[in-house]
N, CA and C of each residue as an Amber inpcrd file, in Angstrom:
protein
   243
  -5.7140000  -2.3560000 -13.1100000  -5.6070000  -2.0470000 -11.7030000
  -4.2270000  -2.4220000 -11.1690000  -3.4950000  -3.2250000 -11.9020000
  -2.1940000  -3.6700000 -11.4390000  -1.2110000  -2.5140000 -11.3230000
  -1.2580000  -1.5510000 -12.2240000  -0.2990000  -0.4630000 -12.2140000
  -0.8420000   0.7960000 -11.5500000  -1.9070000   0.6760000 -10.8010000
  -2.4330000   1.7910000 -10.0290000  -1.4320000   2.0800000  -8.9070000
  -1.0910000   3.3460000  -8.7260000  -0.0740000   3.7170000  -7.7370000
  -0.4950000   3.3160000  -6.3270000  -1.8000000   3.2470000  -6.0790000
  -2.2720000   2.8640000  -4.7460000  -1.9200000   1.4180000  -4.4280000
  -1.9590000   0.5380000  -5.4210000  -1.6010000  -0.8590000  -5.1570000
  -0.1050000  -1.0040000  -4.9250000   0.6920000  -0.2200000  -5.6430000
   2.1390000  -0.2770000  -5.4610000   2.5180000   0.2560000  -4.0840000
   1.9710000   1.4040000  -3.7050000   2.2580000   1.9830000  -2.3910000
   1.7520000   1.0640000  -1.2850000   0.5530000   0.5520000  -1.4400000
  -0.0040000  -0.3530000  -0.4400000   0.8170000  -1.6290000  -0.2910000
   1.2590000  -2.1710000  -1.4120000   2.0740000  -3.3860000  -1.3580000
   3.4130000  -3.1560000  -0.6830000   4.0820000  -2.0520000  -1.0270000
   5.3740000  -1.7650000  -0.4080000   5.2280000  -1.4490000   1.0770000
   4.2260000  -0.6500000   1.4400000   4.0070000  -0.3700000   2.8600000
   3.6950000  -1.6510000   3.6290000   2.8950000  -2.5130000   3.0220000
   2.5660000  -3.7750000   3.6700000   3.7800000  -4.6680000   3.8520000
   4.6130000  -4.7470000   2.8340000   5.8180000  -5.5780000   2.9180000
   6.7640000  -5.0600000   3.9910000   7.0500000  -3.7640000   3.9750000
   7.9390000  -3.1910000   4.9800000   7.3160000  -3.2700000   6.3700000
   6.0080000  -3.0990000   6.4520000   5.3320000  -3.1970000   7.7400000
   5.4250000  -4.5950000   8.3300000   5.2560000  -5.6060000   7.4960000
   5.3660000  -6.9900000   7.9770000   6.7810000  -7.2820000   8.4610000
   7.7790000  -6.7890000   7.7260000   9.1760000  -6.9890000   8.1520000
   9.4070000  -6.3250000   9.5090000   8.8930000  -5.1050000   9.6910000
   9.0800000  -4.4180000  10.9670000   8.3430000  -5.1090000  12.1030000
   7.1540000  -5.6380000  11.8400000   6.4260000  -6.3680000  12.8840000
   7.2020000  -7.6140000  13.2940000   7.7300000  -8.3330000  12.3350000
   8.5300000  -9.5280000  12.6490000   9.7660000  -9.1360000  13.4540000
  10.4390000  -8.0560000  13.0340000  11.6020000  -7.5930000  13.7810000
  11.2020000  -7.1550000  15.1920000  10.0350000  -6.5510000  15.3370000
   9.5670000  -6.1280000  16.6470000   9.2830000  -7.2930000  17.5800000
   8.7990000  -8.3870000  17.0260000   8.5220000  -9.5580000  17.8550000
   9.7690000 -10.3560000  18.2020000  10.6570000 -10.5420000  17.2480000
  11.7660000 -11.4710000  17.4390000  13.1120000 -10.8130000  17.7130000
  13.2440000  -9.5250000  17.5030000  14.5430000  -8.8800000  17.6970000
  14.4010000  -7.6920000  18.6330000  13.6020000  -7.8490000  19.6520000
  13.3850000  -6.7880000  20.6250000  14.3070000  -7.0270000  21.8170000
  15.3330000  -6.2000000  21.9380000  16.2750000  -6.3420000  23.0430000
  16.1120000  -5.1760000  24.0090000  16.6150000  -5.3660000  25.2020000
  16.5420000  -4.3150000  26.2140000  17.3660000  -3.1040000  25.7970000
  18.4700000  -3.3270000  25.1050000  19.3100000  -2.2110000  24.6530000
  18.5680000  -1.3470000  23.6300000  17.8140000  -1.9930000  22.7430000
  17.0530000  -1.2210000  21.7500000  15.9050000  -0.4650000  22.4030000
  15.2380000  -1.0680000  23.3700000  14.1570000  -0.3740000  24.0590000
  14.6800000   0.7640000  24.9210000  15.9130000   0.6510000  25.4120000
  16.4980000   1.7350000  26.2050000  16.7290000   2.9670000  25.3280000
  17.0210000   2.7620000  24.0540000  17.2330000   3.8820000  23.1320000
  15.9430000   4.6480000  22.8630000  14.8030000   3.9630000  22.9460000
  13.5190000   4.5870000  22.5910000  12.6290000   4.8510000  23.8000000
  13.1510000   4.7310000  24.9860000  12.3560000   5.0140000  26.1790000
  11.4040000   3.8980000  26.5480000  11.7470000   2.6790000  26.2380000
  10.9260000   1.5300000  26.6160000   9.8080000   1.1930000  25.6470000
   9.8580000   1.7610000  24.4600000   8.8170000   1.4930000  23.4560000
   9.4080000   0.6130000  22.3560000   8.6480000  -0.3820000  21.9480000
   9.0730000  -1.2450000  20.8440000   8.6930000  -0.5460000  19.5310000
   9.5960000   0.2870000  19.0440000   9.3050000   1.1340000  17.8870000
   9.0840000   0.3010000  16.6260000   9.8520000  -0.7460000  16.4420000
   9.6780000  -1.5750000  15.2420000   8.2740000  -2.1630000  15.1870000
   7.7840000  -2.6250000  16.3070000   6.4490000  -3.2250000  16.3360000
   5.3790000  -2.1830000  16.0280000   5.4250000  -1.0400000  16.6920000
   4.3900000  -0.0340000  16.5000000   4.4600000   0.6130000  15.1220000
   5.6460000   0.8640000  14.6230000   5.7760000   1.4290000  13.2720000
   5.3010000   0.4140000  12.2330000   5.6430000  -0.8510000  12.4310000
   5.1990000  -1.8930000  11.5140000   3.6900000  -2.0460000  11.5030000
   3.0670000  -2.0020000  12.6690000   1.6040000  -2.1040000  12.7290000
   0.9490000  -0.9050000  12.0440000   1.5140000   0.2730000  12.2510000
   0.9870000   1.4580000  11.5740000   1.1050000   1.3530000  10.0680000
   2.2280000   0.8360000   9.5940000   2.4200000   0.6830000   8.1510000
   1.4650000  -0.3500000   7.5760000   1.2080000  -1.4200000   8.3060000
   0.2690000  -2.4440000   7.8370000  -1.1460000  -1.8670000   7.7620000
  -1.5200000  -1.0310000   8.7240000  -2.8440000  -0.4130000   8.7060000
  -2.9710000   0.5170000   7.4930000  -1.9550000   1.3490000   7.2470000
  -2.0000000   2.2360000   6.0850000  -1.9880000   1.4510000   4.7800000
  -1.2560000   0.3500000   4.7340000  -1.2420000  -0.4880000   3.5290000
  -2.6240000  -1.0710000   3.2740000  -3.2810000  -1.5320000   4.3230000
  -4.6390000  -2.0690000   4.1640000  -5.5890000  -0.9830000   3.6800000
  -5.4110000   0.2480000   4.1770000  -6.2640000   1.3480000   3.7330000
  -6.0340000   1.6560000   2.2560000  -4.7870000   1.6940000   1.8160000
  -4.4860000   1.9630000   0.4070000  -5.0440000   0.8640000  -0.4840000
  -4.8600000  -0.3950000  -0.0900000  -5.3480000  -1.4980000  -0.9180000
  -6.8720000  -1.5470000  -0.9380000  -7.5150000  -1.2480000   0.1860000
  -8.9800000  -1.1990000   0.2070000  -9.4860000  -0.0600000  -0.6700000
  -8.8090000   1.0780000  -0.6280000  -9.1710000   2.2220000  -1.4580000
  -9.0760000   1.8570000  -2.9390000  -8.0000000   1.1920000  -3.3260000
  -7.8290000   0.7910000  -4.7270000  -8.8750000  -0.2460000  -5.1340000
  -9.2520000  -1.1170000  -4.2170000 -10.2140000  -2.1630000  -4.5570000
 -11.6400000  -1.6180000  -4.6020000 -11.9670000  -0.7270000  -3.6650000
 -13.3320000  -0.2000000  -3.6010000 -13.5980000   0.8940000  -4.6280000
 -12.5930000   1.6650000  -5.0050000 -12.7490000   2.7590000  -5.9680000
 -11.7380000   2.5930000  -7.1020000 -11.9400000   1.6160000  -7.9990000
 -10.9710000   1.4140000  -9.0800000 -10.9680000   2.5950000 -10.0550000
  -9.8600000   2.7480000 -10.7370000  -9.7210000   3.8230000 -11.7190000
 -10.5200000   3.4410000 -12.9580000 -11.3720000   4.3570000 -13.4160000
 -12.1750000   4.1170000 -14.6090000 -11.5100000   4.8140000 -15.7900000
 -11.2170000   4.0520000 -16.8190000 -10.5850000   4.5900000 -18.0170000
 -11.6570000   4.7320000 -19.0880000 -11.8210000   5.9480000 -19.5950000
 -12.7840000   6.1860000 -20.6740000 -12.1650000   5.7810000 -21.9960000
 -12.7750000   4.8120000 -22.6300000 -12.2850000   4.3560000 -23.9330000
 -13.3160000   4.7080000 -24.9860000 -12.8790000   5.3240000 -26.0700000
 -13.8350000   5.6770000 -27.1210000 -14.3430000   4.4300000 -27.8440000
 -15.5310000   4.5600000 -28.3890000 -16.1220000   3.4710000 -29.1540000
 -15.3940000   3.3760000 -30.4940000 -14.8370000   2.2060000 -30.8580000
 -14.0910000   2.1030000 -32.1210000 -14.9560000   2.3820000 -33.3400000
 -16.2320000   2.0770000 -33.2780000 -17.1080000   2.3170000 -34.4140000
 -17.3740000   3.8040000 -34.6240000 -17.3770000   4.5900000 -33.5790000
 -17.6220000   6.0150000 -33.6800000 -16.4920000   6.7090000 -34.4200000
 -15.2880000   6.2460000 -34.2560000 -14.1350000   6.8450000 -34.9170000
 -14.2130000   6.6380000 -36.4230000 -14.6470000   5.4880000 -36.8450000
 -14.7460000   5.2000000 -38.2900000 -15.8420000   6.0650000 -38.9080000
 -16.9720000   6.2400000 -38.2150000 -18.0610000   7.0520000 -38.7400000
 -17.6580000   8.5180000 -38.8670000 -16.8360000   9.0320000 -37.9430000
 -16.4060000  10.4200000 -37.9980000 -15.5450000  10.6820000 -39.2280000
 -14.6920000   9.7400000 -39.5710000 -13.8130000   9.9160000 -40.7200000
 -14.5620000   9.7870000 -42.0490000 -15.6420000   9.0200000 -42.0750000
 -16.4100000   8.8500000 -43.3100000 -17.3600000  10.0310000 -43.5620000
 -17.8290000  10.6460000 -42.5030000 -18.8520000  11.6870000 -42.6450000
 -18.2330000  13.0050000 -42.7730000
């Protein structure tokens, strides 16, 4: 499950989302809000990314990838018969 693409995407979205939320809380200036029409874009984009990251990680946890592995004993019997 470690190399499932959903965990990688979820982890990266979560990391970037947390950085944006922190930037939205601590680096919100009037000049930056004037550029976006009074909206704290870093905060809202970060929260959206954290929500999507949680969805990806929940999806990977609730529906893990099932790998079909053949029975090792069946392979030996096929070659003998």
